[in-house]
C-alpha positions in Angstrom: 0.1 0.0 0.3 1.7 3.3 -0.9 2.9 5.6 1.7 0.7 8.2 0.5 -2.5 6.7 0.3 -4.3 8.2 3.3 -7.8 6.2 4.0 -8.9 3.6 6.5 -9.5 -0.3 6.1 -11.1 -2.9 8.2 -8.7 -5.6 8.9 -10.8 -8.6 10.8 -9.1 -11.2 12.7 -9.1 -13.9 15.1 -8.4 -14.1 19.3 -7.4 -18.1 18.8 -9.1 -21.4 17.6 -11.4 -21.3 21.0 -12.9 -18.2 20.9 -13.2 -16.6 17.7 -13.9 -13.5 18.3 -14.0 -10.3 16.1 -11.9 -7.3 15.8 -12.1 -4.0 13.8 -8.7 -3.0 13.5 -9.3 1.0 12.2 -6.1 2.2 10.4 -5.5 5.4 9.2 -2.4 6.0 7.2 0.2 8.6 6.7 3.7 8.7 5.6 4.9 6.8 8.6 1.9 4.3 8.7 0.7 5.2 12.0 -1.8 2.8 13.2 -5.1 3.2 14.9 -6.4 -0.6 16.9 -9.7 -0.9 18.1 -11.3 -4.0 19.1 -14.6 -4.3 19.4 -15.6 -7.9 20.4 -18.6 -9.7 18.9 -20.8 -12.5 20.9 -21.3 -14.7 18.0 -21.1 -17.8 20.1 -23.3 -19.6 22.8 -22.9 -18.3 26.8 -21.5 -22.0 27.6 -18.5 -21.7 25.2 -17.7 -18.4 26.9 -18.1 -19.7 29.9 -16.0 -23.0 29.1 -13.5 -20.6 27.2 -12.9 -18.3 30.5 -12.5 -20.8 32.5 -10.2 -22.7 31.1 -8.1 -19.6 29.9 -8.5 -17.7 33.2 -5.1 -17.2 34.6 -3.5 -16.5 31.1 -6.0 -13.5 30.6 -5.4 -10.1 31.7 -8.0 -8.2 34.4 -9.1 -6.5 31.1 -10.0 -9.5 29.5 -11.4 -11.5 32.4 -14.1 -8.8 33.2 -14.9 -8.4 29.4 -15.6 -11.8 29.3 -18.0 -12.1 32.7 -19.7 -9.1 31.2 -20.4 -10.8 27.8 -21.6 -13.9 29.3 -23.8 -11.8 32.0 -25.1 -9.6 28.9 -26.9 -13.2 28.1 -28.9 -13.2 30.7 -29.2 -9.5 31.1 -30.0 -8.2 27.8 -33.1 -10.7 27.5 -34.2 -10.5 31.3 -34.1 -6.4 30.5 -36.3 -6.9 27.7 -38.9 -8.8 28.9 -38.9 -6.3 32.1 -38.4 -3.1 30.2 -41.5 -3.2 27.9 -44.7 -4.2 30.3 -43.4 -2.1 33.2 -43.1 1.0 30.6 -46.4 -0.1 29.1 -47.8 -0.3 32.6 -46.4 3.1 33.8 -48.2 4.5 30.6 -51.3 3.3 31.5 -51.4 4.3 35.2 -50.0 8.0 34.2 -52.9 8.7 31.7 -55.6 7.3 34.2 -54.7 10.6 35.8 -55.4 9.2 39.5 -51.6 9.5 40.8 -52.5 12.8 42.2 -50.2 14.7 40.0 -51.2 18.0 38.4 -52.1 17.4 34.4 -49.1 19.1 33.1 -46.8 16.4 35.5 -48.4 13.3 34.5 -47.8 14.5 31.0 -44.3 14.4 31.1 -44.0 11.5 32.7 -45.9 9.8 30.2 -43.7 11.2 27.4 -41.0 10.4 29.4 -42.4 6.4 29.5 -43.2 6.5 25.8 -40.0 7.7 25.1 -38.2 4.9 27.3 -40.1 2.1 25.7 -39.4 3.0 22.1 -35.5 3.0 23.1 -35.8 -0.3 24.8 -37.8 -1.7 21.5 -35.0 -0.1 18.9 -31.8 -0.2 21.0 -32.6 -3.3 23.6 -34.4 -5.4 21.3 -33.7 -4.3 17.8 -30.2 -3.6 18.6 -28.6 -5.2 21.4 -29.8 -8.5 21.4 -29.3 -8.9 17.9 -25.3 -8.4 18.1 -25.2 -10.5 21.0 -26.7 -13.4 19.4 -25.5 -13.0 16.4 -25.7 -16.1 14.4 -29.6 -16.3 14.9 -29.7 -12.4 13.3 -27.2 -12.7 10.9 -30.5 -12.3 8.2 -30.6 -8.6 9.5 -27.1 -7.6 7.0 -29.2 -8.6 4.0 -31.9 -5.9 5.3 -31.1 -1.9 4.4 -32.6 0.1 6.5 -29.8 0.4 8.8 -29.5 4.5 8.4 -33.4 4.6 9.2 -33.1 2.5 12.3 -30.3 4.5 13.8 -32.1 7.8 13.1 -35.2 6.7 15.1 -33.0 5.2 17.7 -31.0 8.3 18.2 -34.1 10.8 18.0 -36.0 8.4 20.5 -32.7 8.5 22.6 -33.2 12.2 22.2 -36.2 12.5 23.1 -35.9 10.6 26.5 -33.3 13.0 27.6 -34.8 16.6 26.3 -38.1 15.2 28.4 -36.2 14.5 31.2 -35.2 18.5 31.1 -38.1 20.2 30.0 -39.8 18.1 33.3 -36.9 19.8 35.5 -37.5 23.2 33.7 -41.2 22.8 34.6 -41.1 22.1 37.9 -38.5 25.0 38.7 -41.2 27.2 37.1 -43.3 25.6 39.5 -41.6 26.0 43.0 -39.3 29.0 42.4 -42.1 31.0 40.0 -45.3 31.4 41.4 -46.5 34.2 39.0 -45.4 32.0 35.7 -46.6 28.7 37.0 -50.5 29.4 36.5 -49.6 30.1 32.7 -46.6 27.4 31.6 -47.6 24.5 34.3 -50.8 23.4 32.4 -51.1 20.9 30.2 -51.6 22.7 26.7 -48.1 24.2 27.3 -46.5 21.0 28.3 -48.3 19.1 25.2 -46.6 22.0 23.1 -43.4 21.7 24.4 -43.4 17.7 24.2 -44.5 18.1 20.7 -41.5 21.0 19.9 -39.0 18.8 21.4 -40.0 15.5 19.3 -39.9 17.4 15.9 -36.6 19.0 16.8 -35.1 16.0 18.1 -35.9 14.2 15.0 -34.5 16.9 12.8 -31.3 16.8 14.3 -31.0 13.4 13.9 -31.8 13.2 10.2 -27.8 13.5 9.4 -27.3 10.0 10.8 -29.3 8.8 7.9 -26.6 10.9 5.8 -23.8 9.2 7.8 -24.4 6.0 7.5 -25.3 3.6 5.4 -28.4 0.7 5.1 -25.8 -2.1 6.2 -26.2 -3.6 9.4 -22.7 -4.5 11.1 -23.8 -6.4 14.1 -20.9 -5.1 16.3 -21.3 -3.4 19.5 -20.1 0.0 18.8 -21.6 3.2 18.9 -21.8 2.9 15.1 -23.8 -0.2 14.3 -24.3 0.1 10.3 -21.8 0.5 8.1 -20.3 4.6 8.2 -19.6 5.8 4.5 -15.7 5.7 4.1 -15.5 10.2 4.1 -17.1 10.3 7.5 -13.8 9.0 9.7 -11.8 11.9 8.4 -14.0 14.8 7.1 -13.7 17.3 9.5 -16.9 18.9 8.9 -18.9 15.2 9.4 -16.4 14.8 12.4 -17.8 18.2 13.7 -21.2 17.4 13.2 -20.9 14.0 14.9 -19.1 15.6 18.0 -21.7 17.7 18.0 -24.4 15.4 18.3 -22.3 13.7 21.4 -21.7 17.4 22.9 -25.1 18.2 22.7 -27.0 14.2 24.0 -26.4 14.5 27.1 -23.7 16.4 28.0 -25.7 20.0 27.6 -28.4 18.1 29.2 -26.2 17.4 32.3 -25.3 20.9 33.3 -28.8 22.2 32.3 -30.1 19.5 34.9 -27.4 20.2 37.7 -28.3 24.2 37.5 -32.1 23.6 37.7 -32.0 21.4 40.5 -29.2 23.5 41.9 -31.8 27.0 41.7 -34.6 24.9 42.8 -33.2 22.8 45.8 -31.7 26.6 47.0 -35.1 28.7 46.4 -36.9 25.3 48.5 -34.2 25.6 51.1 -34.8 29.7 51.8 -38.4 29.5 51.6 -38.6 26.6 53.8 -36.5 28.6 56.6 -38.8 31.9 56.2 -42.1 29.6 56.3 -40.5 28.2 59.4 -39.9 31.5 61.3 -43.4 32.6 60.3 -45.2 29.4 61.3 -43.2 29.7 64.8 -44.4 33.3 65.2 -48.1 32.5 64.8 -48.2 29.8 67.5 -50.2 27.8 65.5 -51.0 24.0 67.2 -50.5 21.8 64.1 -46.8 21.9 62.8 -47.2 20.2 59.5 -47.2 22.5 56.6 -49.2 21.1 53.6 -47.4 23.3 51.0 -44.0 22.7 52.1 -44.7 18.6 52.3 -46.2 19.0 48.7 -42.8 20.7 47.6 -40.6 18.3 49.6 -42.2 15.2 47.6 -42.0 17.5 44.4 -38.2 17.7 44.4 -37.6 14.1 45.9 -39.3 12.8 42.7 -37.1 15.2 40.6 -33.7 15.1 42.2 -34.4 10.7 42.2 -35.1 11.1 38.6 -32.3 13.4 37.4 -29.8 11.6 39.3 -30.9 8.3 37.8 -30.4 9.7 34.6 -26.9 11.3 35.0 -25.3 8.7 36.7 -26.7 5.5 34.5 -25.7 7.8 31.6 -22.1 9.2 32.5 -20.1 6.2 31.7 -21.7 5.5 28.4 -21.5 9.3 27.2 -17.5 8.9 28.2 -16.9 6.1 26.7 -18.2 7.1 23.4 -16.0 10.4 23.3 -12.9 8.5 24.1 -13.8 6.3 21.0 -14.3 8.7 18.9 -11.0 10.8 19.9 -8.8 7.1 19.5 -10.3 7.5 16.0 -9.1 10.6 15.3 -5.4 9.4 16.3 -5.8 10.6 20.4 -4.4 7.1 21.7 -4.5 8.9 25.3 -8.2 8.7 25.5 -8.2 4.6 24.9 -10.4 3.1 27.4 -10.8 -0.9 28.2 -13.2 -2.2 26.2 -15.3 -3.1 29.2 -16.3 0.4 30.1 -17.9 0.7 27.0 -19.8 -2.3 27.4 -20.9 -1.4 30.9 -22.2 2.1 29.5 -24.6 0.4 27.0 -25.9 -1.7 30.1 -26.0 1.0 32.5 -27.9 3.4 29.8 -30.1 0.9 28.6 -31.0 0.6 32.6 -32.4 4.0 32.9 -35.1 3.2 30.3 -36.8 0.8 33.2 -36.0 2.1 36.2 -38.6 5.2 36.1 -41.3 2.7 37.4 -39.5 1.8 40.4 -38.7 5.7 40.8 -42.5 6.7 40.9 -43.6 3.6 43.2 -41.1 4.2 45.8 -41.8 8.3 45.9 -45.7 8.6 45.2 -47.9 6.7 47.5 -50.9 6.8 44.8 -48.9 5.7 42.4 -48.0 2.3 44.4 -51.7 2.1 44.9 -52.6 2.5 41.2 -49.7 -0.3 40.5 -50.9 -2.8 42.7 -54.5 -2.0 42.4 -53.4 -2.7 38.2 -52.0 -5.8 39.4 -54.3 -7.7 41.4 -56.9 -6.6 38.7 -56.5 -10.2 36.9 -56.8 -12.3 40.0 -60.0 -10.1 40.9 -61.5 -10.8 37.6 -60.6 -14.3 37.6 -62.3 -14.7 41.2 -65.3 -13.1 40.3 -65.6 -15.5 37.8 -64.7 -18.4 40.1 -68.1 -16.9 42.0 
């Protein structure tokens, strides 16, 4: 290959005769033939093959490879269970919130229901239609003959963006409701919530149309951020690289900062306001020490902070590994992270789409009651039919 030739080629190698893993060697070439090697393991064999290989070669493996193999084995069980749980729990959440019997305002119910719908779409598009086919690769090889990967990618990233921005919009709505009483009656309404959610959905869809042109229609079935084949000019084009980095920075790095700032303002306002109300109530010598207004605000802020913390903690590792991988492709070798970091990032990010029902059940007593009634309903109907 000519030393002046600048391009990227795929070099597929096997680990050894017992473990047939596939690695991507992404090689950039200049006059010194500098090479960048990034290894992405493909899970194409059965879980028993990985267990046997790990047990037989455990002592010769590095710590990084041990952790990676254990994660792969765990994913064979983790992803199917997460899919089985994720779809019904989000459907149940949508049904409960749509009934409007949880003691939440109409605008709050709208935001929480929209978040559940977005999470359900991510579970379907990412977990069921992407991660599981990559994991059980041999059973889904037919996907490589279906040229819709770029459409799949646009829908997936748009749904993910919606899930993230809905969390931000809910956080802002709670800030207005708690800190801006004059604006509350105009902004915190069901109609405003519908307009905000609809606008965010349209903008997220338009923003991610660029992925359609960056990716091809062919599935790669590799477990990395680009699960479609990329057009060759994307790797080194400053324009496309800039667009890609903009995607990664906007979602969810900007949201992290916005959520933290909004929560800081909200918590500060509540703390200052609560001290003032305590002094006023102490001077009034009321016999009833409970302050219903502060109780309501306390419940709102607990729900808000738990949702925000859940989002940030479960997304952080995925986003760090994503940025590091793209920088590595561009030649920044210091950004190289162990493969298991990205695997764990995928697992935690998908887990975030299935945890909101637990958050609502823990923080909202009326939601727990509605969930209990819904779970008991089939047995109640059966009992009535028997009688």
